[in-house]
N, C-alpha and C positions, 0 to 999 in steps of 0.2 A: 211496149211503152218507151222503154230507155233507145232504141233504134231512132226515134223522133228526136232525140236530143241533138243539138247541136254543140258538139264540143270543142268547135274550132276557136271559139272565144275564149275557152280556158287555159290558163298558161300553166297550172299544175298537173304533169301527166302523172304522177302517182295518185293525186288525188280523183284524177278522172278513172281511173282503174278502181278506186275506192269506192266511188260512187256508184260504178255500174254495178260493183257486188253488193252494194248496199240496196241499190232499187230493185235488184233482183230477189233480195232476200225480203225486203220491208220496202216497199215502193211509196214513200212519203208523198209523193209528186202528186200521186191520184189521189190524196185526200182533197175535200173541197174546201174553200176559205171560209171562215164561220161568218154569219151574218148577226150583225149586231142588233140587239131587240131595242124595240123604239115603243115610245106611246102612241096610240092611236093617233092618226091624224086629226080626226073630228074633236077627240077630248083635249088632246094638247094645243090646239090653236085657241082654246079658252082657257088656259091656265099660264104659270110661268115655271112650272115643273120641267126639269131636263128632258129633252127628248129621246135622247140616246140613253139606256138602262143600263148599261153595263155588260160584260159577260159574265155567265157563272164561271164557277171553278173547272167542271167538266168541259165547259166551251174553250176555256182559255188555253186546259191543257192540250184539246184536240188541237187546237190552232197552232201549239208551240210546237207540236210533232212535226207541223209541215215546214219548219226550219231544217234545212239541210247542213247547216252548221260551215258554211264554204271556207275554205282556207284563206282566200282572199277575199273578206266580205265588204262587196261594193256598197253595201246599204250604209256602211259608216260613212262612206266619203260623201253621202248625200244627206248627212244630219249636220248641221252648222253646229252643232255643239260635240260632236264626235262621241256619243254614246257606244258604248261596246254591246251594239245590238245582239249578234249571236250569244253572247254570254249571259245577258238579262235573260233571252228566251230560253236558253237552256235551264237556268234556273226555274223557270217556270215549269219548263216539261219533268223538270226532277222533284215538283211538289214545293221547291224552296221559294215561295211568295214573296217571302220579306226579305230573302237574301237578293231575288230580283229587285226590287225597289231600291236596295243598297247599290246594287251594280247602277241603277239608272242614277242616284244622286250622288256618283262618284263625278259624273260632266254634267249633270242637270238639276238645277235647283229647283224648278217646277215640274217634275213628270206629270203630276197628275193633271194641270194647268195643258201642258204640250199634248198629252193624250187624248185630250178634247178638241183644241183648237188649230193644233199645226197642219199645216197642207201635205200630210205624208205622202199623200199621192203624188206630189212632185218634189219631193225630197228624198226621203230614205226609202219609199217602197218604189220610187220610181227606177232604183239602182237595184232593185232585187233580183237575185238570179231568176226566179219565176218569170219577173217581167221581160227581162233583158233577154234571156236565153229559150224560156220554156214558152213563153208569150201567154203565160197563164195569169191569173190575179195574184199578186205577190202577198207573203204572208203580212196578216194583219198586224203590222208593226205599231201602231198608234193604238189600236184596240188594247193589245198586251199591253203596252206600256199605261194604259189608264188602269187597266187591270191589276197592274203589280202596284201603282201606287195607290190605289182606293180598298186594295187588301188590308194594305200595312196601315192605312189610316182608319180604317173599321175595326182592326186588329186590338187597337189602342197601344200598339208598341211600336212608336215611330220612331226610326235612329236618326240623331242627329249627328251630320258630318262631323269627323274629327278636326279641329282646328289646332293650330301650331300655338306655341307659346306667345304670349303678348310680347310685341317688338318695340312697344312705346310709341308708334308712328301712327298720326291719324292721319284719315283720308274722309272725301266726303262724296257722296252719291246724289247728284241734283235731280229729282226724280224719282218715283218707286214703281216705275213700271217694269215691264220685263227686262228691258237692257240695264236698268240701274239696279235690280234685285240680283241678276247673274253676277253682276260687277261686284255687289256688296260681299256676297257669298263667296266668292274665288279670293277677295281681300281679306276677309274673315277666316278663312283657310290658314292664310299664310301669315296671320297673327298680328295684323294690323286691326288698328281702332277705326270702326267704318259708320259713320253718321250719315242715314238717308234723310235728305230733305224734302218733302213732299208740300207743293202749294195748297193742294186741296185738304179736306178735312177727314179724307180716308186713303190709306194707303193702300195700293195696289195698280194705281195709273189705268192705263186702257183697260186692264183687265177687270176693273171696278166699273169705270165709267162709260165703256166703250162695247161691251160684251154682254147681252142680255143672260140673266138667270137660266133661261131654258137651253143656252150653250155652255154657260161656264157658271155655277152657281156660287156666290160668294163665299159660303163655308169653304169650299175647296181652295180658293184663293186664300181665304184666312189662316187656314192649317198651315199651308205653305209658308207665309209671312211667319206665323208664331214659330216656326222652324228656325229661321234666319235668327229671330229675335233669340231662340237658344245659343244659336252660335256666337250670340255675344253682338248682332247688328243692333244699333240704335237707330229710332223711327222718330222724326220732328214732323209734325203736321203743321199746315198752315202758317208754311215757311216759305216767302218768296226769294229766292237769292238773286241779289242785284235789287231789291227792295227792301225787304225785311232785314237785311244784313248784305253788304258788299263783298265782294270776293277778298280785297282788300282787309275787310273786317276778319274775315274767316283764315286767313292767312296769319294775322297777327293773334289770331286764339289757336295757332299751331297747326293747322292743316298744311300738309305737304303735297297733297294733290286733289283734284277736282274731277269726276267724271260727269259729263253731262248727257243725261239720257231724258230731257225733258218733253220728247216726242213731237208730234206735228199736229197741234191741235185748233191751227188757225184755219178755218173752213174756206174753201173756194166756192163762186158761184158763178152763175152762166153770164150775168150782166144783160138780161133780157127784161123788157118793158114789163112792169108789174112786179119784178121779184122782190120788193120791199113791201109788199101787202102783208096786212095781218093774216095771220095762219102759214105762212109759209117759214120753215126752219132749216137751218142746215143739221143733216143727219149728227153732226158732233152735240149741237145743244139739245138736239130731240132725247138723243141715249143717255147723255148726261143726266138731264133733268129725271128720266124715267128712272135710269138705273142708281143715281147716285144722291138725288132728291125727294123722290116716291112722288113726283109730280102726277102722276096718274090718278092719285088720291085727290078729289076736289077740295078737300078739307085742308091742306098743306098751304102753307104760306104761298107758293109758286106754282099752283094747279097748272096742268098742262090742257090747252083746248084739244079736243081729241074728237075729230069728226068722224062721220059713218064713209065719207069717200074719200080716200087717202090716196095720193099719188107719190111714188118715191123716185127719183131721178138719177139713173145710174146703174151700173151692174155688178159693182165690187160685193166683197163681204159685209163693209158695212151697209150698204144698201139692201142687202137680206135680211139684215139684223132689224133696220129699221120697218122695213115694209111689215115683216114677222110679228113684230112687238105692236105696229098698228092696226094688226089683225086682232092681237091679243087684246088690245086697249078698247076694242069693240066695233072696230069698221067693219061694214058690211061687204064694202068694195076697197080692196088693197090691192094697188097697181104697181109694178114696175115699169118704167119707161126706160127704154135702153135704146140707143143710138145703134148699135151694131145687132149681130145675129146672135142667137142663143149660144153656138158652138163659140163664139169669141167671149163671152164673158167672162170676165175675170173672177168670179165668185167660185167658191170651191163648189165639186159637182154636189157635195153631199148636201150642201146648204140651200142648191136651186132645187135638189130632187124633195127636200122638206120641205120648201116654200111651194112648189106646184102641188105635193099633197094636201098642203092646209090651204089651198085656194087661193092662193095668190095668183091675181091675173100677170101675166107676161104680155107686154107691149113691146117687142123688138122691133128693131128697124124705125124707129120713131124718135123725134127730139122736139122738146119745146120750144116753142117761138116767143110765147107769151104769155102772161097772166092776166086776168080780168079780176077785178075787185067790184064790190057793190059800193053803195054809197057811203057805208060808214066805213070802207078801207078795208074789209075784210075778203079774203081771196074767194071766188066762186067760181071760176072757171079758169082752165088750161087749155091755151091753142098747141097742137102738136101737128108736125109735119112728117109725112113718112119718109124714108130714107132708103137710098141705093148702096151697095157697097161698090168701091170704083178699086184702084188700084193700093197695094200695101204702103202703108205710112212708114214712119220710124220706127216704131212698134214691131212692125212685122204684120200688122193685121191690116185687113183691106180698109182703106178710108173709107168712111159714110159721106155719101151726097144726098142733097136734099132734093127732093122731087116736086117741081115746081107746080103750084096750083094743087096739092095735095094736102093742104092743112085743114084740120077739123075742130072742133071744140068738143071738150070734155067737162060736165059739171062736177068740182070737187070741194071739200071743204077744207082740207089741208095739202100742203105740198111739203115734202123734205128732199132737200136737195143733197145729194151724196156723189160729186164731182170731182172730189181729190181735197186735199188737205195742204198747207204748208206750215212749216213752223213757226212757233211764237218768236217774234224779234226780241224778247226781252233780254234773252242771255248776249246775243251780239252787240245789243245797244249798249250794253253795262261794259263790255270788252272792245274798246276801238282797236286794239291790234289782233282781233279774232279774224280768222280769213274765212271768208262765204262765199259761197256761188251764187250766182244771178238768181236763183228759186231762194235762196236765205238758208240753204243749208250750209253745214259747217264743215268746213275742209278738213280731212284729217289723212294721216298717214295709213294707208288701209290696211298694212301688217302689225301696227301698234296703235293704231286711234288715237294718237297724240298730234293736238292741234296747232295750231301757231302759235299758241300761248304754251310755253313748255310745261307748265304743270297742270295743265289743261287736256284732258281726252274726253271724248264723244262718241257717241254710238245710237243706234236703233233709227227712229224716224226724223230726229233731228239733223243726220247725217244722211241718210237714204232717202229722205222724202215721204215713203210708206214703205213697211215691212212687217214681215210676218213677226209674231210673237217669238219663234224660235231663232228668226235672223238676228232680232233685236238680242236675243241672249247671246248669241255668238259674238256679236259685237262687244258687248259686257265683259266677256269671258275675255276675247284677246285684248280689251282696255286693261283686265287687271295685271294679264301679262306685261303688256307694256307700261303701265304705270309702275308695276314693283322694279322693273329692270332702272326705270328712269329714276326712282327714289333711292335704290339701292346704291348706286353711280354717286348719286346727289351726296348722300350721307357718308361715303367713303373719303369726298373731297376735303 
């Protein structure tokens, strides 16, 4: 077994010798990766309960044994918030599950969230020794992160991270999504009085309105937010900075710095004929109404028309969330229409797998060209065209090209468009000195996340245009460091 290991990529000769001896006495690398228990596909496609059911204690202990505790843990370099991954996993292996959760919260404000929705396969797990050197399935870092966070929550003994003594300085986070929450936590740790302003009536941003409960239950988000409250973070709902109060109003109220983590909630459309027909939604509107406004209930004030044949345009995680939600709301036929191939689909592999198991149809290498409505304006058909893949474009993926004369029609009741988003222009429009890109994203110093307005920092989707939860959190943490340095220098003057 050990003769097959390519040690040339490893830099520590002493560790190589120790590893050889370790593998001789107890070959951890022969242990199989744990499989996460899941709800039955047929059952879960008709309920809102979480699909993944979590690891048992025994499963977590067995998976933790696979970690070989590298002296140069490259998995950490793949984590945008730099979790000490070997340290928390070794706590699990020793049976100190709450200790593992404490290690996670040293750098990660939302471990139970990240353990569920982060693309570990593209981040920490892609840098694992198993992946790089052994060409084997990596240690299930995400599963173990979720296990530790869930164990702590269910134990009722949730540790609150330590915070410094109050320094008398006020800062604000605009938006309560992952970037804003990570920023708020780090500033609270440093002794600042932090207020998070949220435009909607629920705290959590995209974690609440954008991700369905079958992937991320609201109770998980609520517990993580409550921990921030215990750290002293203040939350204000139904407050639009730039409308409810201006930045100058808040400056006069004593705020020394602002972090903008307001996301990218402005949906993009394809601008094809018939796209304004009734029954066509952006994925943002669809998911927000279902997740935050209970629009699936016909007795609510703003019920959602839910059809039996639903087409979702796009191939990202949001498209998967939308099409799987439509299935749960009663669609007999829920279809993903995506212009590239399945292999190029940007959604997480796990989400694609779950969708396929739940009976979602995948119509890849197809693209809509037109919607047809009935006499009352309701969409009734979609015209799609077959696509071929040509040469790679700027993204590195092969460019889809239409096949002339290949159009055909599908009868539908609803269409959900998930082809991208852009930042809401409210913040930039209220700050004329704020530099933005031609896409409407805010320009920042990538090291400090400071904008062209010196007391304003930004991160997450409003800077990136589209980001994972953990990347947004990494931005929030860098912004906290940058703002602390900025305020410290200003106060000294």
